[in-house]
Every structure is written in C-alpha cells, then in structure tokens.
N, C-alpha and C positions, 0 to 999 in steps of 0.2 A: 504494500500500500504506500503510495507516494506521500512523502512528508516534506512540507515547505515550512521552514521556521521563520515566522514573521516577527519574532521578538528575540533578536540576537545582536550582540554588541561587538564592535571592533574597538580596539584601544590603540590607535596610532601613536607612535613613539613621541612625536612632537606635541600632540595634545596632552598625552599623559605627563610629559615633563612640565608643561605649563601648569597643569593641575597641582603637581607636587610642589613646584616652586612657589605657587600662590597660596599654599596652605590647604588645598583640597584633597590631600593624599588619603585621608581617612575621614573626611568630613561627614560621611553618612554612616560611620561606624563600621564600614567595611573597606578594606584597603583598596585604593585605586591602583596600586602597583601589582597588577595581575600579570602572571606569566602568559601573556597572550601573544600568539603568533598566527599568521595565516595557516602555516602548516599544521599546527596543533588544532586549529579550528576545523580544518578540512578532515583531519583524522577523527575528530569527535563526530563530525557529521557522517562520515563513512560508517563508523561503528553504530551510530544511532539510526542509520538508514535515512538520513536527511538528504534530499536531492539538492535543495537550494535554501540558502539563508539570506534574509533581508537584514543587512547590517545597519546599525545606527549607533549614535553616541549617547551614552547614558548621562545621568546626573554627574556633575552640575551643568552640563551643556557647554556652550562655547562662549558665553558672555560671563567672563570670570571676574572682571574688575568693575564694580558698580560705577557708572558714569563715564567709563572709558570706552566709548563706542568705536574709536579708531582701532584699538587693540582687538576688540570683539570682532570687528569686520575682518581683520587680517587673520585671526585665529580660525574663524568660521570658514573662510575661503580655503585656507590651507588644509583644514581638516576635511572639508568636503572633497577637495581634490585628492587627498590621500585615500579616502574611501572609494572615489571613482577609479583611482589607479588600481586598487585591489580588485575591484569588480571587472575592470577591463582585462586584467591578467587572468581572471577566472570567470568568464561571462556565463558559463553554464552552472556555476555553483553559488555565485553571489550577485545580489543587487543591493541598493541602499536607499535609505531615507536620509535626505540631507538635513543638516542642522541650520538653524536661523539664529542671528545674533539678537534675539529679543532681550530686552524691550526696545532696542534700537529700531525705529520704524523704517527710516530710509535705508539703512543697511539691510534690513530684512526684505524690503521690496526688491532691492537689487539682487539679493541672493536667491530669491524665489526664481526669478527669470534665468539667472546664470545656471543654477543647479538643474533646472528642467531643460534649458535650451542647449547647454554646452556640456554638462556632466552626465546627463542621462539618469538623474534621480527618479525613483518611482513614487516619491512622496516626500514628506517632511516629518522629522522627529522634533517635537517641541516639548519643553519641560512644562509641568503643570503650573508653575509660576516662574516668572523671570524677575528676580530681585523684587519680589512682593507684588508684581503686576500679574494677576491671575488670568488665565484664559477666560475670555468673556468680558474682560474689562474694556470699556469704550475706547481707552487709549490704543487698543490694538485693532480697531475697526478697519483701518486702511490696509493692514496686513491681511485680515480676513477677506476683505474685498478682493485683493489680488489673488489669494488662494482660491477664492470662489471663481474668479474669472478664468483661472487655470484648471478648474475642476480637480483640485488637488486631493490626494489622500493625506490626512494629518494623523500621524501616530503620536499620541501623547504619552510622555513618560514621567513618572513621579520624581520629584526632587524634594529637598528639605522645605518644609513650610517656612516662609519668610514673611515678616511683617515690618513695617516702618516704625522704628523706635527712636526716642529722643537721643541725640548726641549733642556734642558741644555747640555745633553750628546749625542745628535743625533736626531733621529726621533722616534716618538712613536704614536701608533694608538689612535686617539681621535674621539669621537662622534661629528658629526656636524649636525646642523639643522638650516636652515636660518630663519624660522618663528617660534620662540620659544613660541609664544602665543597660538599655536595650538598643541594638542597632536600629537606625531609623527605617531601613527597609522592612523591618519586622512588623511595625504598626503604622508609623507615620506616613510611609509611602502610600499605603492604601487610603489613608484619610486624605492626603493631599490630592490624590486622583479623584476621590469622591467630591472633594471641594471644587476642583476645577470643572468636572463634568456638570455638576449641579449649577455652577455659575454660567457655563456655556448655555445651558438650557433655560435657566430662569432669567438670564439677561436678554433672551431672544436671539442670541447670536446664531444658534443652530437654525432657527426658523428663518432668519434674514438671509443667510448664505447657504442656499439650498443645493449648491453644486459641490460642496465639500463633503467628503466621506471621512468620518472620524474612526480611529481605532483606539480602543480603551484596553489597557493591559490588565493582567492578573485577574482574569475572570470577572471583570466588572468591579473589582475592589470591594468597597463597602456600600455600593450603591443600592442594591435591592432592598435592604431593610429600612433605608431612610427615604426612599422615594415618596411613599405615601405621606410621610410626615412633612416633607418639603412642599409637596403640592397642596397639602392642607393649609399651609401658611400663606400661599400666594394670594388668595383673595383679600387678605387683611394687610399684608406687609410688603408684598413684592409687586404684584400686578393686579390691582383691584379692578381695572377695566377689562382685563383679559386673563382671567385665572387659568392656570395650567392644571390639567387633570392627569391622573395616573394613566389613563387610556392614551392621552397625548404622548406621554413619555414612552409608553409601550410602542406606539406607532413610530416614534423617532428611533427607538432602539432596533426596530425591525426593518427600517428603511435607510437610516442615515449613519448607523454605527455598526462596527464590527468589534468583537471582543476576543482578545487572545487568551489562551489557557495556560500561560506561563505561571508557574507556582504550584498551587495546591487546589485545583478545582474539585478533586475528589478527596474524601467521600461526600462532602456536604455542599461546598460553596456553589457548585454548578447548578444545583437544584433551585436555589434562589434566583440566579440569573435567568434561568429558563422560564420563570414566571413572567419575565419582561421581554424576552426576545426569543428567537428561533435558532435551531441548530445551523441553519444556513448562514448565520452571522458569526459563527465561531471559527477561530483560527488557531492552529497549532503554534506554540511558542515555547522556547526553552530558557531564555534569559542567560544563555551562555555568554561569557565565561564567569559571570557572577554567581550562577549556579554552575559549579565545576562539572567536568565531564562525568564523574561518577553519579552526580545528582541528576544530570540529564538522562543518563541511562535508567536510573532508578525511577524517576518520575515518568519517563516514557513508558516504562513497564507497567506502572500503575494505570496510566491511561489505556494501555493495551488491554489490561485486565478488567478495568471497571467500565470503560466506554460501551462495550457490548451489552451491558446490563440495561442501558437506556437508549442506545442508538443502534439502528440496523446498519448493515454493511455499507450501503450507499451513503447514508448520513455520515458515517465515520470517514469514508473517502473524501467527502466534502470538508469535514473538519480538519483532517490531516493535510489536505493539499488542494482539492478542487476549489474550495471557497477562496483561498488566497490566489489561486491561478486566475479565477474570474475577476477578482478585485485588481490585481497588480499586473497581470500579463499584458493587458492593453497598454499600460504605461511603458512596459518594456518594448513592445512592438513599435511604439511611436518614436523610439530612439534607435531602432534597428538600422 
C-alpha cells in the first residue's frame, strides 16, 4: 500500500546553525541538533515503505529575530532553496512546503511567488503564530489574499505560544509555557494548533479565502472537544450578526481542511476527529526526524494494526497515499 508522508521535516545545515546561534537549539524542549541527513531520511522511508515525503521546516520557522525582516527574508530564501535543491536531487522521493518569513508581509508576498514560480513548492508551511501574530489575524490578510489567488495548500505547524509582554521600551513577543517541566510539543503544540485553527475560522479568514486548502497536523490537535464550546460563544462575543455553528465547522473540515495523522491518532484521538470530518480528508504523516526512525516504524505499525478496525481497504489506501496524491500531485505537475 503506497505511503506518502505529508508531515516530514528537513533540517538544512544553514538553518539549523542559525537556530542554534540565536538560542533556539532546544527552545521547544527538544533538541534542534538532530542527526538529520538526506541519506538517513531516505533509509527510514525505505524501511517504512514510504514512497514520497513532503519536506518542511519545523518550529521556530524562519523568522528568528523579532523585527529583523531583512534577516528573515534572507534566511527564508536560502532555506527554501536548500529544500528545493534536495527535492531536485531526488524528485521521485521528495517534494516540499516552502517557508514564509511571517509576520513580514512584503517578504512573504515575494516569497509566495518565488517559491511557486521558481522553486516548485507544492504549498507552504506556516507556524501557528509568528512572534505572537496568530493565523487569522487581520495583519496577515494581504498574505492570505495572495495565497488565495495562488490556490495554495497551507500546512500549519505548531510552535511555542507567544504573547506580547511588557519590556523596557514597550511590548515584545515572548514565548510562554506554564508547565516548563514538560517539552512543549507534548501539550503546548496541540493547544497552539487549536488556537490558530479556531482563530482562522472565527475570524472569517477561512470563509473569505475560499481557494486555500489548509492542512492541520497531529490528528486535529485538541480541536474536536472544544468546537462546540467555541461556536456556543460566537453569538455573544465573536460574531453576533453571523454566528458560526458546529455544522458550519463540520462543512469546512470536510471541504477546506485536511488532517495529518502524525503522532498518536490511535487508540482514541481519531474517533473525535471523525465526528467532524471524513476519512477522505486524512493524510499519513510521521513527523520524522523529531519522531526518530524507531518511532516511525512503531507508530506505523500501530496504524497498520488499528486502521482496519474502522476503515476498509480502499479508505486506508486513501489515507496512506491517494488523498495526498489528489491534494498535492496537481501542484507537482504544474512544475513538471
């Protein structure tokens, strides 16, 4: 059965070194200094029977210095070019989601066109927030307008929750995590994904930009149990003139969103997500190399064992590969 890994990370040497130099080496509680190479990635794919991986950059993204847009543009461009070079060397095995230097608007607009027109990106990987500017913030509307005009696929990836806190000369974005004894990907990443998707929907961003397709990681994060609560508040606090219902969210999740299964969809999480979407919107993902090779094999084995309990063979073929092929292969063909 074909496997296409839609949630897979590359760690280019230049990007990694900038992260370490700027203090992001273990900012999320997990070391950024992973022993990642193209050869090791391909070997892991071969053993896990993955035919193609969609590469992306993980947290903290490519805007590493708050306020320094020039540096962010340079780093984003060189990182996207590094990923494009990897994919060009192995076109049958890799494609990539390009990064954007958010919250820099002008830099992001330029990078959208460059990545699609010159590098062959199949979509974009954006962090759930960019220095405390969350997806769905009106400040990002021009970027979403451009993504919409390009009919882009937008893969969102969690990062540290950031808020603007007082400093000597005003406010500055600072990472916050209430339970520092736990690595942030364990809890906080799921919450930040939930925060970002909720804001995209409640702000009307998803409804306004109808040609964007969104990919949500980690089996929908913590979205299913909070959706009814969120929409219950909308008539009073968010959108009194146009309240959002859970049926509206279900429609969006079945038409505008895909959800990768990186992490722990079984034994329980996937059942909550399927209350809001359909198997045709599910994608296989590993989160390699932050889930190391042994975890990729183990979690893949759990999927192989548990998925037949609720999905027939044709549905499983879709989840493991055909759904991703339908979503992303047209983007590949446009750059052939």
